[in-house]
TIMARDREN-491883 format. One record per residue (C-alpha): x negated, y negated, z negated. Coordinates in steps of 0.25 Angstrom, whole numbers, padded with zeros to 4 digits, always signed. Layout:
REM TIMARDREN-491883
XYZ;...
This chain:
REM TIMARDREN-491883
-0150-0048+0047;-0143-0037+0038;-0149-0044+0027;-0144-0058+0031;-0131-0053+0032;-0131-0042+0017;-0133-0057+0009;-0121-0062+0014;-0113-0050+0017;-0113-0045+0003;-0113-0060-0004;-0100-0060+0004;-0095-0046-0001;-0101-0048-0016;-0091-0061-0015;-0079-0054-0008;-0078-0044-0020;-0077-0054-0030;-0067-0061-0020;-0057-0047-0021;-0062-0044-0035;-0057-0056-0040;-0045-0057-0031;-0041-0043-0035;-0042-0049-0050;-0033-0059-0047;-0023-0054-0037;-0018-0046-0053;-0024-0057-0063;-0012-0065-0071;-0018-0077-0068;-0018-0078-0052;-0002-0068-0052;+0002-0083-0047;-0006-0080-0036;-0002-0069-0032;+0006-0070-0018;+0014-0057-0022;+0015-0048-0036;+0017-0036-0028;+0005-0026-0032;-0002-0028-0022;-0003-0012-0016;+0002+0000-0023;-0010+0011-0022;-0016+0018-0034;-0027+0008-0040;-0039+0019-0038;-0035+0020-0023;-0033+0009-0021;-0048+0005-0028;-0055+0016-0021;-0050+0010-0007;-0053-0003-0010;-0069+0000-0015;-0068+0010-0004;-0065+0002+0008;-0076-0010+0000;-0086+0001+0002;-0081+0002+0016;-0080-0012+0020;-0095-0014+0016;-0100-0001+0024;-0090-0007+0037;-0096-0022+0034;-0112-0018+0034;-0111-0010+0046;-0104-0018+0055;-0116-0028+0050;-0126-0018+0054;-0119-0015+0068;-0118-0028+0072;-0134-0033+0066;-0140-0032+0080;-0134-0043+0089;-0121-0047+0079;-0129-0057+0069;-0141-0067+0067;-0148-0072+0058;-0157-0087+0055;-0148-0101+0054;-0135-0101+0059;-0132-0113+0070;-0124-0121+0059;-0111-0121+0067;-0110-0105+0074;-0108-0100+0059;-0094-0106+0058;-0093-0106+0070;-0094-0092+0074;-0087-0087+0060;-0074-0095+0064;-0074-0086+0079;-0077-0073+0074;-0068-0076+0061;-0055-0079+0070;-0061-0069+0082;-0058-0057+0071;-0045-0062+0063;-0041-0063+0079;-0043-0047+0081;-0042-0043+0066;-0028-0047+0069;-0027-0039+0083;-0033-0026+0075;-0021-0029+0062;-0012-0030+0069;-0014-0017+0075;-0015-0012+0063;-0004-0014+0062;+0003-0007+0071;+0013+0002+0067;+0007+0016+0071;-0004+0010+0069;-0005+0004+0052;-0001+0016+0046;-0016+0022+0051;-0023+0011+0045;-0016-0002+0040;-0008+0003+0031;-0015+0005+0021;-0019-0010+0019;-0006-0013+0019;-0002-0003+0008;-0006-0017-0001;+0008-0024+0001;+0001-0037-0008;-0013-0035-0004;-0025-0040-0016;-0037-0041-0012;-0042-0026-0014;-0033-0024-0003;-0040-0030+0008;-0049-0018+0004;-0037-0009+0006;-0035-0004+0021;-0039+0010+0030;-0056+0010+0029;-0053+0010+0046;-0044-0005+0045;-0056-0008+0038;-0067-0004+0047;-0059-0011+0058;-0059-0024+0051;-0072-0026+0047;-0075-0020+0063;-0066-0029+0070;-0073-0041+0060;-0088-0037+0065;-0084-0036+0078;-0078-0050+0080;-0093-0052+0074;-0099-0045+0086;-0091-0049+0096;-0096-0063+0093;-0110-0059+0092;-0108-0054+0107;-0100-0066+0111;-0108-0076+0104;-0120-0072+0099;-0126-0068+0084;-0119-0071+0072;-0125-0078+0062;-0126-0068+0049;-0119-0080+0040;-0107-0080+0053;-0104-0068+0051;-0106-0068+0033;-0097-0078+0035;-0088-0070+0043;-0088-0058+0033;-0085-0067+0023;-0073-0071+0028;-0068-0058+0034;-0068-0052+0020;-0066-0062+0013;-0052-0067+0018;-0049-0051+0019;-0049-0050+0002;-0042-0066+0002;-0030-0060+0011;-0028-0049+0004;-0028-0055-0010;-0016-0057-0013;-0017-0072-0017;-0016-0086-0016;-0021-0098-0024;-0014-0109-0019;-0026-0118-0016;-0027-0128-0006;-0041-0121-0002;-0037-0109-0003;-0024-0112+0008;-0030-0102+0019;-0033-0089+0012;-0019-0091+0003;-0013-0092+0018;-0020-0080+0023;-0018-0073+0009;-0002-0075+0009;+0002-0072+0024;-0011-0057+0022;-0001-0054+0009;+0015-0056+0018;+0006-0047+0029;+0004-0035+0019;+0016-0035+0012;+0029-0038+0023;+0025-0043+0037;+0012-0034+0043;+0016-0043+0055;+0011-0056+0052;-0003-0060+0047;-0012-0050+0053;-0023-0059+0054;-0035-0058+0044;-0042-0070+0041;-0035-0081+0047;-0020-0082+0050;-0026-0088+0064;-0024-0076+0072;-0007-0073+0064;-0005-0088+0071;-0010-0083+0083;-0002-0072+0087;+0009-0076+0078;+0012-0068+0067;+0008-0078+0055;+0016-0075+0043;
């Protein structure tokens, strides 16, 4: 079963690496200047320190994901032919569970006494580019990934093991959207409207208004709790 997961997860990580590289290049390319949400620099940190931090967190992310998959291996996943409707239904259920729980975690990290300890690292980027999706405290990195896998585990306990395809799609949505919402870019295409919307909202959160736009993957928790802006 681990082999069944290893192939899609490796492919997703490779895809995300290409996407991250492209968006990081596009943010600084003159040909994409009109797509930038703001002309401000993404992060006032020396380049070598910034690169070392991002590379370190990328490595930790891989270690955490592999370890958490192994921890869930015994009960949370299944293989074989999936029921056609279960995969999309399970994906939506897990993603929404995660998004609401992450909303709560993110608001907790903004508590005045807690923020300087962990989340302030990520908010050094007042105008994030795609690279800043990995510029965060290792504790926050672990917490976000642990919460995602906790949602997978809880769902498996309630509804039965999730198909490996379900997990792969959930992981793709989580990892790819976290890169896209930090891109600092909007593309103005109708079919990219949801991504442009999330990127703008997250840019507002980083720049000026820490009391709005806490959700990660959808704007729904912010709409529900009145923190959309």
